[in-house]
N, C-alpha and C positions, 0 to 999 in steps of 0.2 A: 315104362309107365311110372308116371309121378303118383306119389302117395301123399295124402293130407292127413295130418294127426292133429286133432282138435283137444287142446287141453283147456278144461273150464276152471277158472280160479275163484276162490272168495277171498278177497282181501281182508286184512285185519284192520282195525281201526288206526293202528299205528301207521300202516301204510297209507291209508286214505288221508290221513292228518298231514302227510307230506306235501309239500309243494311240487308243481310240476317240475321245477328245476331241480329239486331234491331227489324226485323219481328218475329223472334224465341222469343224474350223477350216478345214481346206483346202478342204473342200466349200463353206463360207460364204464364203470370201474369194476363191477362184479360180474355182469351178464356177458358183456362183450367179449371179453377174454375167454370166457368159456365156449361161447358160440364160434369163436375163431378157429378153435381147434378142431371143428367138424365142418369145413367147407362144403361137403356135400349136403348139408341140411340148412334150410333157410327158415327164418321164423318171422311171422308177422304177428304183430301184437294190437289188440282192439280193447279199448276201455268201454264198458258197458254199464258202470256204476250209476249213470244218470237215468238208467231205465229200471223198471220194476221187475227184477228178477233175481234168483239166487246167485246168480254169477256176476261178478263185478268185473272181472277181466277174462279176456279169452285169447289164447295163443295157437296159432296155426303153423305147424312145422311140415315143410315141404321137403321131400326128397325122392330120389330116383333109387336110392340104396337103404333099405330098411336097416341093414346092418350098421350104416353110418348113424342112423337116429339112435 
């Protein structure tokens, strides 16, 4: 059974002030190495700051092994 874990995030003004390229560089250098250590967990990332909601970003983690999460 595949599990889906939703993480709602509220970005800081500092994060939102970064350009798209700066955010991507952070993901590549900081987040990707961490995620690579957990191959049984997949992450999808969605930007929602353009919409009127308390959540600015949403991550969905998928795994068949909850212990891996």
